[in-house]
Structures are given as structure tokens and as C-alpha cells.
N, CA, C, O and CB atoms as a CASP TS submission, in Angstrom:
PFRMAT TS
TARGET T0000
AUTHOR 0000-0000-0000
METHOD Language model
MODEL 1
PARENT N/A
ATOM      1  N   MET     1     124.652 126.874 104.311  1.00  0.00           N
ATOM      2  CA  MET     1     124.141 127.064 105.659  1.00  0.00           C
ATOM      3  C   MET     1     124.837 126.082 106.592  1.00  0.00           C
ATOM      4  O   MET     1     124.953 124.894 106.289  1.00  0.00           O
ATOM      5  CB  MET     1     122.601 126.878 105.705  1.00  0.00           C
ATOM      6  N   ASN     2     125.292 126.587 107.720  1.00  0.00           N
ATOM      7  CA  ASN     2     126.022 125.773 108.680  1.00  0.00           C
ATOM      8  C   ASN     2     125.117 125.454 109.868  1.00  0.00           C
ATOM      9  O   ASN     2     124.808 126.337 110.667  1.00  0.00           O
ATOM     10  CB  ASN     2     127.309 126.494 109.149  1.00  0.00           C
ATOM     11  N   THR     3     124.694 124.197 109.986  1.00  0.00           N
ATOM     12  CA  THR     3     123.823 123.825 111.090  1.00  0.00           C
ATOM     13  C   THR     3     124.633 123.179 112.205  1.00  0.00           C
ATOM     14  O   THR     3     125.632 122.504 111.958  1.00  0.00           O
ATOM     15  CB  THR     3     122.715 122.875 110.612  1.00  0.00           C
ATOM     16  N   ILE     4     124.184 123.398 113.431  1.00  0.00           N
ATOM     17  CA  ILE     4     124.864 122.865 114.606  1.00  0.00           C
ATOM     18  C   ILE     4     123.990 121.790 115.235  1.00  0.00           C
ATOM     19  O   ILE     4     122.794 122.001 115.438  1.00  0.00           O
ATOM     20  CB  ILE     4     125.181 123.990 115.630  1.00  0.00           C
ATOM     21  N   ASN     5     124.572 120.653 115.541  1.00  0.00           N
ATOM     22  CA  ASN     5     123.885 119.624 116.303  1.00  0.00           C
ATOM     23  C   ASN     5     124.185 119.912 117.773  1.00  0.00           C
ATOM     24  O   ASN     5     125.263 119.578 118.264  1.00  0.00           O
ATOM     25  CB  ASN     5     124.342 118.162 115.877  1.00  0.00           C
ATOM     26  N   LEU     6     123.233 120.530 118.475  1.00  0.00           N
ATOM     27  CA  LEU     6     123.468 120.961 119.855  1.00  0.00           C
ATOM     28  C   LEU     6     123.777 119.801 120.793  1.00  0.00           C
ATOM     29  O   LEU     6     124.638 119.921 121.665  1.00  0.00           O
ATOM     30  CB  LEU     6     122.266 121.711 120.368  1.00  0.00           C
ATOM     31  N   GLN     7     123.086 118.688 120.621  1.00  0.00           N
ATOM     32  CA  GLN     7     123.311 117.541 121.497  1.00  0.00           C
ATOM     33  C   GLN     7     124.748 117.043 121.387  1.00  0.00           C
ATOM     34  O   GLN     7     125.425 116.867 122.399  1.00  0.00           O
ATOM     35  CB  GLN     7     122.333 116.411 121.158  1.00  0.00           C
ATOM     36  N   ASP     8     125.212 116.818 120.166  1.00  0.00           N
ATOM     37  CA  ASP     8     126.580 116.331 119.972  1.00  0.00           C
ATOM     38  C   ASP     8     127.610 117.361 120.413  1.00  0.00           C
ATOM     39  O   ASP     8     128.626 117.008 121.013  1.00  0.00           O
ATOM     40  CB  ASP     8     126.808 115.966 118.508  1.00  0.00           C
ATOM     41  N   THR     9     127.352 118.636 120.119  1.00  0.00           N
ATOM     42  CA  THR     9     128.270 119.697 120.527  1.00  0.00           C
ATOM     43  C   THR     9     128.374 119.766 122.043  1.00  0.00           C
ATOM     44  O   THR     9     129.474 119.859 122.589  1.00  0.00           O
ATOM     45  CB  THR     9     127.815 121.049 119.965  1.00  0.00           C
ATOM     46  N   PHE    10     127.240 119.721 122.721  1.00  0.00           N
ATOM     47  CA  PHE    10     127.215 119.756 124.185  1.00  0.00           C
ATOM     48  C   PHE    10     127.975 118.569 124.769  1.00  0.00           C
ATOM     49  O   PHE    10     128.859 118.746 125.607  1.00  0.00           O
ATOM     50  CB  PHE    10     125.766 119.761 124.698  1.00  0.00           C
ATOM     51  N   LEU    11     127.633 117.362 124.327  1.00  0.00           N
ATOM     52  CA  LEU    11     128.281 116.157 124.865  1.00  0.00           C
ATOM     53  C   LEU    11     129.771 116.134 124.558  1.00  0.00           C
ATOM     54  O   LEU    11     130.569 115.741 125.409  1.00  0.00           O
ATOM     55  CB  LEU    11     127.622 114.903 124.299  1.00  0.00           C
ATOM     56  N   ASN    12     130.153 116.545 123.366  1.00  0.00           N
ATOM     57  CA  ASN    12     131.565 116.555 123.006  1.00  0.00           C
ATOM     58  C   ASN    12     132.345 117.567 123.846  1.00  0.00           C
ATOM     59  O   ASN    12     133.471 117.291 124.259  1.00  0.00           O
ATOM     60  CB  ASN    12     131.729 116.869 121.520  1.00  0.00           C
ATOM     61  N   ASN    13     131.758 118.726 124.100  1.00  0.00           N
ATOM     62  CA  ASN    13     132.443 119.735 124.908  1.00  0.00           C
ATOM     63  C   ASN    13     132.584 119.310 126.364  1.00  0.00           C
ATOM     64  O   ASN    13     133.642 119.516 126.959  1.00  0.00           O
ATOM     65  CB  ASN    13     131.699 121.052 124.832  1.00  0.00           C
ATOM     66  N   VAL    14     131.538 118.717 126.957  1.00  0.00           N
ATOM     67  CA  VAL    14     131.691 118.255 128.349  1.00  0.00           C
ATOM     68  C   VAL    14     132.682 117.100 128.423  1.00  0.00           C
ATOM     69  O   VAL    14     133.372 116.936 129.430  1.00  0.00           O
ATOM     70  CB  VAL    14     130.325 117.820 128.934  1.00  0.00           C
ATOM     71  N   ARG    15     132.757 116.300 127.363  1.00  0.00           N
ATOM     72  CA  ARG    15     133.737 115.205 127.324  1.00  0.00           C
ATOM     73  C   ARG    15     135.156 115.756 127.231  1.00  0.00           C
ATOM     74  O   ARG    15     136.022 115.387 128.025  1.00  0.00           O
ATOM     75  CB  ARG    15     133.456 114.264 126.133  1.00  0.00           C
ATOM     76  N   LYS    16     135.394 116.640 126.260  1.00  0.00           N
ATOM     77  CA  LYS    16     136.743 117.178 126.048  1.00  0.00           C
ATOM     78  C   LYS    16     137.240 117.986 127.242  1.00  0.00           C
ATOM     79  O   LYS    16     138.410 117.896 127.612  1.00  0.00           O
ATOM     80  CB  LYS    16     136.768 118.047 124.802  1.00  0.00           C
ATOM     81  N   GLU    17     136.350 118.777 127.845  1.00  0.00           N
ATOM     82  CA  GLU    17     136.744 119.638 128.961  1.00  0.00           C
ATOM     83  C   GLU    17     136.624 118.943 130.315  1.00  0.00           C
ATOM     84  O   GLU    17     136.922 119.530 131.355  1.00  0.00           O
ATOM     85  CB  GLU    17     135.900 120.892 128.963  1.00  0.00           C
ATOM     86  N   LYS    18     136.178 117.667 130.289  1.00  0.00           N
ATOM     87  CA  LYS    18     136.011 116.875 131.514  1.00  0.00           C
ATOM     88  C   LYS    18     135.148 117.599 132.556  1.00  0.00           C
ATOM     89  O   LYS    18     135.463 117.614 133.746  1.00  0.00           O
ATOM     90  CB  LYS    18     137.381 116.548 132.115  1.00  0.00           C
ATOM     91  N   ILE    19     134.063 118.192 132.078  1.00  0.00           N
ATOM     92  CA  ILE    19     133.119 118.887 132.953  1.00  0.00           C
ATOM     93  C   ILE    19     132.199 117.852 133.590  1.00  0.00           C
ATOM     94  O   ILE    19     131.595 117.041 132.888  1.00  0.00           O
ATOM     95  CB  ILE    19     132.295 119.961 132.164  1.00  0.00           C
ATOM     96  N   SER    20     132.091 117.877 134.904  1.00  0.00           N
ATOM     97  CA  SER    20     131.175 116.971 135.599  1.00  0.00           C
ATOM     98  C   SER    20     129.737 117.340 135.258  1.00  0.00           C
ATOM     99  O   SER    20     129.400 118.511 135.084  1.00  0.00           O
ATOM    100  CB  SER    20     131.402 117.021 137.135  1.00  0.00           C
ATOM    101  N   ILE    21     128.897 116.308 135.167  1.00  0.00           N
ATOM    102  CA  ILE    21     127.485 116.501 134.851  1.00  0.00           C
ATOM    103  C   ILE    21     126.633 115.680 135.808  1.00  0.00           C
ATOM    104  O   ILE    21     127.088 114.694 136.388  1.00  0.00           O
ATOM    105  CB  ILE    21     127.188 116.110 133.383  1.00  0.00           C
ATOM    106  N   THR    22     125.390 116.109 135.957  1.00  0.00           N
ATOM    107  CA  THR    22     124.377 115.303 136.621  1.00  0.00           C
ATOM    108  C   THR    22     123.400 114.869 135.542  1.00  0.00           C
ATOM    109  O   THR    22     122.861 115.702 134.814  1.00  0.00           O
ATOM    110  CB  THR    22     123.656 116.094 137.785  1.00  0.00           C
ATOM    111  N   VAL    23     123.169 113.562 135.439  1.00  0.00           N
ATOM    112  CA  VAL    23     122.244 113.004 134.457  1.00  0.00           C
ATOM    113  C   VAL    23     121.002 112.531 135.204  1.00  0.00           C
ATOM    114  O   VAL    23     121.096 111.680 136.088  1.00  0.00           O
ATOM    115  CB  VAL    23     122.904 111.828 133.644  1.00  0.00           C
ATOM    116  N   PHE    24     119.850 113.074 134.857  1.00  0.00           N
ATOM    117  CA  PHE    24     118.590 112.685 135.473  1.00  0.00           C
ATOM    118  C   PHE    24     117.910 111.656 134.572  1.00  0.00           C
ATOM    119  O   PHE    24     117.750 111.880 133.372  1.00  0.00           O
ATOM    120  CB  PHE    24     117.668 113.926 135.710  1.00  0.00           C
ATOM    121  N   LEU    25     117.515 110.539 135.156  1.00  0.00           N
ATOM    122  CA  LEU    25     116.932 109.440 134.391  1.00  0.00           C
ATOM    123  C   LEU    25     115.414 109.390 134.552  1.00  0.00           C
ATOM    124  O   LEU    25     114.862 109.946 135.502  1.00  0.00           O
ATOM    125  CB  LEU    25     117.547 108.111 134.824  1.00  0.00           C
ATOM    126  N   ASN    26     114.749 108.719 133.614  1.00  0.00           N
ATOM    127  CA  ASN    26     113.293 108.570 133.634  1.00  0.00           C
ATOM    128  C   ASN    26     112.778 107.918 134.909  1.00  0.00           C
ATOM    129  O   ASN    26     111.674 108.222 135.361  1.00  0.00           O
ATOM    130  CB  ASN    26     112.847 107.761 132.448  1.00  0.00           C
ATOM    131  N   ASN    27     113.568 107.025 135.490  1.00  0.00           N
ATOM    132  CA  ASN    27     113.124 106.288 136.672  1.00  0.00           C
ATOM    133  C   ASN    27     113.360 107.045 137.979  1.00  0.00           C
ATOM    134  O   ASN    27     113.125 106.501 139.057  1.00  0.00           O
ATOM    135  CB  ASN    27     113.827 104.960 136.731  1.00  0.00           C
ATOM    136  N   GLY    28     113.821 108.297 137.894  1.00  0.00           N
ATOM    137  CA  GLY    28     114.030 109.105 139.083  1.00  0.00           C
ATOM    138  C   GLY    28     115.450 109.093 139.611  1.00  0.00           C
ATOM    139  O   GLY    28     115.802 109.923 140.448  1.00  0.00           O
ATOM    140  N   PHE    29     116.266 108.177 139.142  1.00  0.00           N
ATOM    141  CA  PHE    29     117.663 108.125 139.572  1.00  0.00           C
ATOM    142  C   PHE    29     118.449 109.253 138.922  1.00  0.00           C
ATOM    143  O   PHE    29     118.051 109.804 137.895  1.00  0.00           O
ATOM    144  CB  PHE    29     118.295 106.761 139.225  1.00  0.00           C
ATOM    145  N   LYS    30     119.571 109.582 139.542  1.00  0.00           N
ATOM    146  CA  LYS    30     120.485 110.532 138.918  1.00  0.00           C
ATOM    147  C   LYS    30     121.898 109.991 139.028  1.00  0.00           C
ATOM    148  O   LYS    30     122.254 109.320 139.997  1.00  0.00           O
ATOM    149  CB  LYS    30     120.376 111.938 139.574  1.00  0.00           C
ATOM    150  N   LEU    31     122.688 110.295 138.019  1.00  0.00           N
ATOM    151  CA  LEU    31     124.090 109.896 137.970  1.00  0.00           C
ATOM    152  C   LEU    31     124.938 111.153 137.931  1.00  0.00           C
ATOM    153  O   LEU    31     124.594 112.124 137.257  1.00  0.00           O
ATOM    154  CB  LEU    31     124.383 108.982 136.740  1.00  0.00           C
ATOM    155  N   ILE    32     126.041 111.130 138.651  1.00  0.00           N
ATOM    156  CA  ILE    32     126.985 112.240 138.624  1.00  0.00           C
ATOM    157  C   ILE    32     128.317 111.696 138.140  1.00  0.00           C
ATOM    158  O   ILE    32     128.827 110.715 138.680  1.00  0.00           O
ATOM    159  CB  ILE    32     127.124 112.921 140.032  1.00  0.00           C
ATOM    160  N   GLY    33     128.877 112.332 137.122  1.00  0.00           N
ATOM    161  CA  GLY    33     130.151 111.870 136.589  1.00  0.00           C
ATOM    162  C   GLY    33     130.584 112.691 135.401  1.00  0.00           C
ATOM    163  O   GLY    33     130.131 113.819 135.203  1.00  0.00           O
ATOM    164  N   THR    34     131.475 112.106 134.605  1.00  0.00           N
ATOM    165  CA  THR    34     131.962 112.767 133.398  1.00  0.00           C
ATOM    166  C   THR    34     131.697 111.875 132.192  1.00  0.00           C
ATOM    167  O   THR    34     131.713 110.649 132.295  1.00  0.00           O
ATOM    168  CB  THR    34     133.473 113.096 133.516  1.00  0.00           C
ATOM    169  N   VAL    35     131.456 112.503 131.060  1.00  0.00           N
ATOM    170  CA  VAL    35     131.216 111.781 129.811  1.00  0.00           C
ATOM    171  C   VAL    35     132.560 111.314 129.258  1.00  0.00           C
ATOM    172  O   VAL    35     133.479 112.114 129.086  1.00  0.00           O
ATOM    173  CB  VAL    35     130.459 112.677 128.770  1.00  0.00           C
ATOM    174  N   THR    36     132.667 110.015 128.980  1.00  0.00           N
ATOM    175  CA  THR    36     133.885 109.495 128.360  1.00  0.00           C
ATOM    176  C   THR    36     133.663 109.109 126.907  1.00  0.00           C
ATOM    177  O   THR    36     134.626 108.907 126.167  1.00  0.00           O
ATOM    178  CB  THR    36     134.396 108.297 129.135  1.00  0.00           C
ATOM    179  N   GLY    37     132.404 109.003 126.489  1.00  0.00           N
ATOM    180  CA  GLY    37     132.092 108.705 125.103  1.00  0.00           C
ATOM    181  C   GLY    37     130.590 108.715 124.878  1.00  0.00           C
ATOM    182  O   GLY    37     129.805 108.664 125.825  1.00  0.00           O
ATOM    183  N   PHE    38     130.199 108.782 123.603  1.00  0.00           N
ATOM    184  CA  PHE    38     128.777 108.769 123.259  1.00  0.00           C
ATOM    185  C   PHE    38     128.621 108.450 121.784  1.00  0.00           C
ATOM    186  O   PHE    38     129.545 108.625 120.989  1.00  0.00           O
ATOM    187  CB  PHE    38     128.105 110.126 123.597  1.00  0.00           C
ATOM    188  N   ASP    39     127.428 107.976 121.435  1.00  0.00           N
ATOM    189  CA  ASP    39     127.065 107.806 120.032  1.00  0.00           C
ATOM    190  C   ASP    39     125.608 108.228 119.882  1.00  0.00           C
ATOM    191  O   ASP    39     125.094 108.969 120.720  1.00  0.00           O
ATOM    192  CB  ASP    39     127.287 106.323 119.550  1.00  0.00           C
ATOM    193  N   ASN    40     124.940 107.771 118.836  1.00  0.00           N
ATOM    194  CA  ASN    40     123.552 108.180 118.614  1.00  0.00           C
ATOM    195  C   ASN    40     122.581 107.630 119.648  1.00  0.00           C
ATOM    196  O   ASN    40     121.486 108.168 119.810  1.00  0.00           O
ATOM    197  CB  ASN    40     123.112 107.748 117.254  1.00  0.00           C
ATOM    198  N   TYR    41     122.964 106.560 120.355  1.00  0.00           N
ATOM    199  CA  TYR    41     122.028 105.877 121.240  1.00  0.00           C
ATOM    200  C   TYR    41     122.415 105.865 122.710  1.00  0.00           C
ATOM    201  O   TYR    41     121.539 105.768 123.570  1.00  0.00           O
ATOM    202  CB  TYR    41     121.866 104.495 120.788  1.00  0.00           C
ATOM    203  N   VAL    42     123.693 105.959 123.020  1.00  0.00           N
ATOM    204  CA  VAL    42     124.145 105.814 124.407  1.00  0.00           C
ATOM    205  C   VAL    42     125.160 106.886 124.792  1.00  0.00           C
ATOM    206  O   VAL    42     125.785 107.515 123.938  1.00  0.00           O
ATOM    207  CB  VAL    42     124.753 104.433 124.619  1.00  0.00           C
ATOM    208  N   ILE    43     125.304 107.075 126.108  1.00  0.00           N
ATOM    209  CA  ILE    43     126.352 107.924 126.669  1.00  0.00           C
ATOM    210  C   ILE    43     127.110 107.078 127.686  1.00  0.00           C
ATOM    211  O   ILE    43     126.502 106.433 128.540  1.00  0.00           O
ATOM    212  CB  ILE    43     125.758 109.236 127.329  1.00  0.00           C
ATOM    213  N   LEU    44     128.432 107.083 127.595  1.00  0.00           N
ATOM    214  CA  LEU    44     129.278 106.380 128.556  1.00  0.00           C
ATOM    215  C   LEU    44     129.726 107.396 129.596  1.00  0.00           C
ATOM    216  O   LEU    44     130.372 108.394 129.276  1.00  0.00           O
ATOM    217  CB  LEU    44     130.510 105.694 127.855  1.00  0.00           C
ATOM    218  N   ILE    45     129.367 107.119 130.863  1.00  0.00           N
ATOM    219  CA  ILE    45     129.646 108.051 131.953  1.00  0.00           C
ATOM    220  C   ILE    45     130.558 107.378 132.967  1.00  0.00           C
ATOM    221  O   ILE    45     130.312 106.246 133.382  1.00  0.00           O
ATOM    222  CB  ILE    45     128.334 108.530 132.629  1.00  0.00           C
ATOM    223  N   GLN    46     131.617 108.087 133.362  1.00  0.00           N
ATOM    224  CA  GLN    46     132.507 107.612 134.422  1.00  0.00           C
ATOM    225  C   GLN    46     132.017 108.217 135.734  1.00  0.00           C
ATOM    226  O   GLN    46     132.017 109.436 135.901  1.00  0.00           O
ATOM    227  CB  GLN    46     134.013 107.999 134.136  1.00  0.00           C
ATOM    228  N   THR    47     131.596 107.354 136.670  1.00  0.00           N
ATOM    229  CA  THR    47     131.142 107.803 137.982  1.00  0.00           C
ATOM    230  C   THR    47     132.126 107.322 139.031  1.00  0.00           C
ATOM    231  O   THR    47     133.098 106.637 138.713  1.00  0.00           O
ATOM    232  CB  THR    47     129.710 107.288 138.290  1.00  0.00           C
ATOM    233  N   ASP    48     131.874 107.680 140.281  1.00  0.00           N
ATOM    234  CA  ASP    48     132.750 107.216 141.354  1.00  0.00           C
ATOM    235  C   ASP    48     132.614 105.712 141.591  1.00  0.00           C
ATOM    236  O   ASP    48     133.449 105.114 142.269  1.00  0.00           O
ATOM    237  CB  ASP    48     132.445 107.973 142.641  1.00  0.00           C
ATOM    238  N   LYS    49     131.567 105.098 141.037  1.00  0.00           N
ATOM    239  CA  LYS    49     131.357 103.651 141.171  1.00  0.00           C
ATOM    240  C   LYS    49     131.794 102.873 139.937  1.00  0.00           C
ATOM    241  O   LYS    49     131.651 101.651 139.896  1.00  0.00           O
ATOM    242  CB  LYS    49     129.900 103.367 141.451  1.00  0.00           C
ATOM    243  N   GLY    50     132.324 103.562 138.935  1.00  0.00           N
ATOM    244  CA  GLY    50     132.771 102.905 137.707  1.00  0.00           C
ATOM    245  C   GLY    50     132.063 103.470 136.492  1.00  0.00           C
ATOM    246  O   GLY    50     131.472 104.548 136.543  1.00  0.00           O
ATOM    247  N   GLN    51     132.133 102.721 135.390  1.00  0.00           N
ATOM    248  CA  GLN    51     131.504 103.150 134.144  1.00  0.00           C
ATOM    249  C   GLN    51     130.021 102.808 134.139  1.00  0.00           C
ATOM    250  O   GLN    51     129.602 101.770 134.651  1.00  0.00           O
ATOM    251  CB  GLN    51     132.199 102.503 132.942  1.00  0.00           C
ATOM    252  N   GLN    52     129.240 103.704 133.549  1.00  0.00           N
ATOM    253  CA  GLN    52     127.813 103.469 133.345  1.00  0.00           C
ATOM    254  C   GLN    52     127.513 103.744 131.875  1.00  0.00           C
ATOM    255  O   GLN    52     127.807 104.827 131.370  1.00  0.00           O
ATOM    256  CB  GLN    52     126.930 104.373 134.294  1.00  0.00           C
ATOM    257  N   LEU    53     126.934 102.774 131.198  1.00  0.00           N
ATOM    258  CA  LEU    53     126.487 102.956 129.821  1.00  0.00           C
ATOM    259  C   LEU    53     124.988 103.228 129.882  1.00  0.00           C
ATOM    260  O   LEU    53     124.209 102.348 130.248  1.00  0.00           O
ATOM    261  CB  LEU    53     126.819 101.693 128.917  1.00  0.00           C
ATOM    262  N   VAL    54     124.588 104.440 129.527  1.00  0.00           N
ATOM    263  CA  VAL    54     123.199 104.868 129.685  1.00  0.00           C
ATOM    264  C   VAL    54     122.592 105.112 128.310  1.00  0.00           C
ATOM    265  O   VAL    54     123.158 105.838 127.493  1.00  0.00           O
ATOM    266  CB  VAL    54     123.104 106.147 130.565  1.00  0.00           C
ATOM    267  N   TYR    55     121.435 104.501 128.060  1.00  0.00           N
ATOM    268  CA  TYR    55     120.726 104.753 126.813  1.00  0.00           C
ATOM    269  C   TYR    55     120.110 106.149 126.851  1.00  0.00           C
ATOM    270  O   TYR    55     119.505 106.540 127.849  1.00  0.00           O
ATOM    271  CB  TYR    55     119.637 103.679 126.571  1.00  0.00           C
ATOM    272  N   LYS    56     120.265 106.892 125.767  1.00  0.00           N
ATOM    273  CA  LYS    56     119.774 108.266 125.720  1.00  0.00           C
ATOM    274  C   LYS    56     118.269 108.352 125.958  1.00  0.00           C
ATOM    275  O   LYS    56     117.798 109.328 126.542  1.00  0.00           O
ATOM    276  CB  LYS    56     120.115 108.890 124.383  1.00  0.00           C
ATOM    277  N   HIS    57     117.502 107.348 125.517  1.00  0.00           N
ATOM    278  CA  HIS    57     116.053 107.416 125.703  1.00  0.00           C
ATOM    279  C   HIS    57     115.657 107.311 127.178  1.00  0.00           C
ATOM    280  O   HIS    57     114.507 107.580 127.526  1.00  0.00           O
ATOM    281  CB  HIS    57     115.375 106.309 124.907  1.00  0.00           C
ATOM    282  N   ALA    58     116.596 106.922 128.050  1.00  0.00           N
ATOM    283  CA  ALA    58     116.324 106.831 129.486  1.00  0.00           C
ATOM    284  C   ALA    58     116.644 108.129 130.222  1.00  0.00           C
ATOM    285  O   ALA    58     116.436 108.218 131.432  1.00  0.00           O
ATOM    286  CB  ALA    58     117.122 105.693 130.092  1.00  0.00           C
ATOM    287  N   ILE    59     117.147 109.138 129.507  1.00  0.00           N
ATOM    288  CA  ILE    59     117.578 110.394 130.123  1.00  0.00           C
ATOM    289  C   ILE    59     116.501 111.463 129.948  1.00  0.00           C
ATOM    290  O   ILE    59     115.966 111.653 128.856  1.00  0.00           O
ATOM    291  CB  ILE    59     118.917 110.873 129.511  1.00  0.00           C
ATOM    292  N   THR    60     116.194 112.158 131.047  1.00  0.00           N
ATOM    293  CA  THR    60     115.261 113.288 130.950  1.00  0.00           C
ATOM    294  C   THR    60     116.002 114.601 130.775  1.00  0.00           C
ATOM    295  O   THR    60     115.556 115.466 130.022  1.00  0.00           O
ATOM    296  CB  THR    60     114.371 113.356 132.189  1.00  0.00           C
ATOM    297  N   SER    61     117.132 114.762 131.465  1.00  0.00           N
ATOM    298  CA  SER    61     117.918 115.991 131.309  1.00  0.00           C
ATOM    299  C   SER    61     119.340 115.791 131.809  1.00  0.00           C
ATOM    300  O   SER    61     119.639 114.856 132.551  1.00  0.00           O
ATOM    301  CB  SER    61     117.255 117.155 132.061  1.00  0.00           C
ATOM    302  N   ILE    62     120.208 116.704 131.376  1.00  0.00           N
ATOM    303  CA  ILE    62     121.614 116.694 131.790  1.00  0.00           C
ATOM    304  C   ILE    62     121.953 118.095 132.272  1.00  0.00           C
ATOM    305  O   ILE    62     121.697 119.080 131.581  1.00  0.00           O
ATOM    306  CB  ILE    62     122.571 116.245 130.615  1.00  0.00           C
ATOM    307  N   MET    63     122.533 118.174 133.470  1.00  0.00           N
ATOM    308  CA  MET    63     122.900 119.460 134.043  1.00  0.00           C
ATOM    309  C   MET    63     124.410 119.498 134.276  1.00  0.00           C
ATOM    310  O   MET    63     124.926 118.739 135.097  1.00  0.00           O
ATOM    311  CB  MET    63     122.131 119.716 135.367  1.00  0.00           C
ATOM    312  N   PRO    64     125.121 120.370 133.566  1.00  0.00           N
ATOM    313  CA  PRO    64     126.570 120.476 133.773  1.00  0.00           C
ATOM    314  C   PRO    64     126.875 121.269 135.043  1.00  0.00           C
ATOM    315  O   PRO    64     126.074 122.094 135.482  1.00  0.00           O
ATOM    316  CB  PRO    64     127.245 121.143 132.553  1.00  0.00           C
ATOM    317  N   PHE    65     128.040 121.007 135.622  1.00  0.00           N
ATOM    318  CA  PHE    65     128.451 121.708 136.835  1.00  0.00           C
ATOM    319  C   PHE    65     128.951 123.114 136.545  1.00  0.00           C
ATOM    320  O   PHE    65     129.034 123.940 137.453  1.00  0.00           O
ATOM    321  CB  PHE    65     129.526 120.924 137.549  1.00  0.00           C
ATOM    322  N   LYS    66     129.291 123.399 135.273  1.00  0.00           N
ATOM    323  CA  LYS    66     129.688 124.749 134.889  1.00  0.00           C
ATOM    324  C   LYS    66     129.232 125.009 133.458  1.00  0.00           C
ATOM    325  O   LYS    66     128.774 124.101 132.764  1.00  0.00           O
ATOM    326  CB  LYS    66     131.228 124.944 135.027  1.00  0.00           C
ATOM    327  N   TYR    67     129.364 126.252 133.034  1.00  0.00           N
ATOM    328  CA  TYR    67     128.922 126.682 131.710  1.00  0.00           C
ATOM    329  C   TYR    67     129.604 125.869 130.612  1.00  0.00           C
ATOM    330  O   TYR    67     130.802 125.593 130.681  1.00  0.00           O
ATOM    331  CB  TYR    67     129.205 128.176 131.512  1.00  0.00           C
ATOM    332  N   VAL    68     128.831 125.492 129.605  1.00  0.00           N
ATOM    333  CA  VAL    68     129.349 124.747 128.456  1.00  0.00           C
ATOM    334  C   VAL    68     129.199 125.617 127.212  1.00  0.00           C
ATOM    335  O   VAL    68     128.092 126.020 126.856  1.00  0.00           O
ATOM    336  CB  VAL    68     128.601 123.378 128.278  1.00  0.00           C
ATOM    337  N   LYS    69     130.318 125.901 126.556  1.00  0.00           N
ATOM    338  CA  LYS    69     130.310 126.703 125.332  1.00  0.00           C
ATOM    339  C   LYS    69     129.772 125.844 124.186  1.00  0.00           C
ATOM    340  O   LYS    69     130.240 124.728 123.964  1.00  0.00           O
ATOM    341  CB  LYS    69     131.744 127.243 125.000  1.00  0.00           C
ATOM    342  N   LEU    70     128.785 126.375 123.462  1.00  0.00           N
ATOM    343  CA  LEU    70     128.152 125.611 122.387  1.00  0.00           C
ATOM    344  C   LEU    70     128.485 126.108 120.990  1.00  0.00           C
ATOM    345  O   LEU    70     128.099 125.475 120.008  1.00  0.00           O
ATOM    346  CB  LEU    70     126.680 125.632 122.566  1.00  0.00           C
ATOM    347  N   HIS    71     129.188 127.219 120.878  1.00  0.00           N
ATOM    348  CA  HIS    71     129.560 127.721 119.553  1.00  0.00           C
ATOM    349  C   HIS    71     130.865 128.481 119.663  1.00  0.00           C
ATOM    350  O   HIS    71     131.250 128.936 120.740  1.00  0.00           O
ATOM    351  CB  HIS    71     128.447 128.626 118.957  1.00  0.00           C
ATOM    352  N   SER    72     131.535 128.611 118.539  1.00  0.00           N
ATOM    353  CA  SER    72     132.811 129.320 118.517  1.00  0.00           C
ATOM    354  C   SER    72     132.582 130.814 118.324  1.00  0.00           C
ATOM    355  O   SER    72     131.484 131.235 117.961  1.00  0.00           O
ATOM    356  CB  SER    72     133.721 128.768 117.404  1.00  0.00           C
ATOM    357  N   ALA    73     133.601 131.600 118.562  1.00  0.00           N
ATOM    358  CA  ALA    73     133.503 133.060 118.482  1.00  0.00           C
ATOM    359  C   ALA    73     133.198 133.547 117.068  1.00  0.00           C
ATOM    360  O   ALA    73     132.569 134.591 116.896  1.00  0.00           O
ATOM    361  CB  ALA    73     134.793 133.693 118.968  1.00  0.00           C
ATOM    362  N   GLU    74     133.639 132.802 116.054  1.00  0.00           N
ATOM    363  CA  GLU    74     133.419 133.255 114.678  1.00  0.00           C
ATOM    364  C   GLU    74     132.024 132.963 114.157  1.00  0.00           C
ATOM    365  O   GLU    74     131.698 133.380 113.045  1.00  0.00           O
ATOM    366  CB  GLU    74     134.421 132.619 113.771  1.00  0.00           C
ATOM    367  N   GLU    75     131.186 132.265 114.912  1.00  0.00           N
ATOM    368  CA  GLU    75     129.819 131.972 114.460  1.00  0.00           C
ATOM    369  C   GLU    75     128.868 133.080 114.829  1.00  0.00           C
ATOM    370  O   GLU    75     127.678 132.999 114.526  1.00  0.00           O
ATOM    371  CB  GLU    75     129.327 130.663 115.049  1.00  0.00           C
TER
END
């Protein structure tokens, strides 16, 4: 059985394709930028003000500026 980790797939695709995203935080702030890296706990976002290292537990949602493909055609 082939399982997909949607979170990692989504983040990796927006990173590779340099798709801009809006990140909504628990405190009401939002960040707009591109993902330059991520791990199990944080996402590194490049914004117009520089790099932001954001802990995943501080994020409520992520909205991409365009469609993000989450699976390949053969799946």
C-alpha cells in the first residue's frame, strides 16, 4: 500500500514550483511568500522582508496562490 503524506507533498510542491502562499497564523497575522525549506516542526518562508522561520504549531492554514498538484498521473 502506497500512502501519501499530504502535508509534505504540498509543502514540497509549493517549494519546488516556487508558488507563492499566504500563511495564516494563530495570532491573526498572515505572511505572504514562498517556501524555501521545511521539516517536521518548522517552515522557512522567504517574504519581501526577508526569511521567516515559522513553527508549524503556530499556523492555522496555508493558502496557495495557484493550484498545487498533490499526486502524479499514475496514482
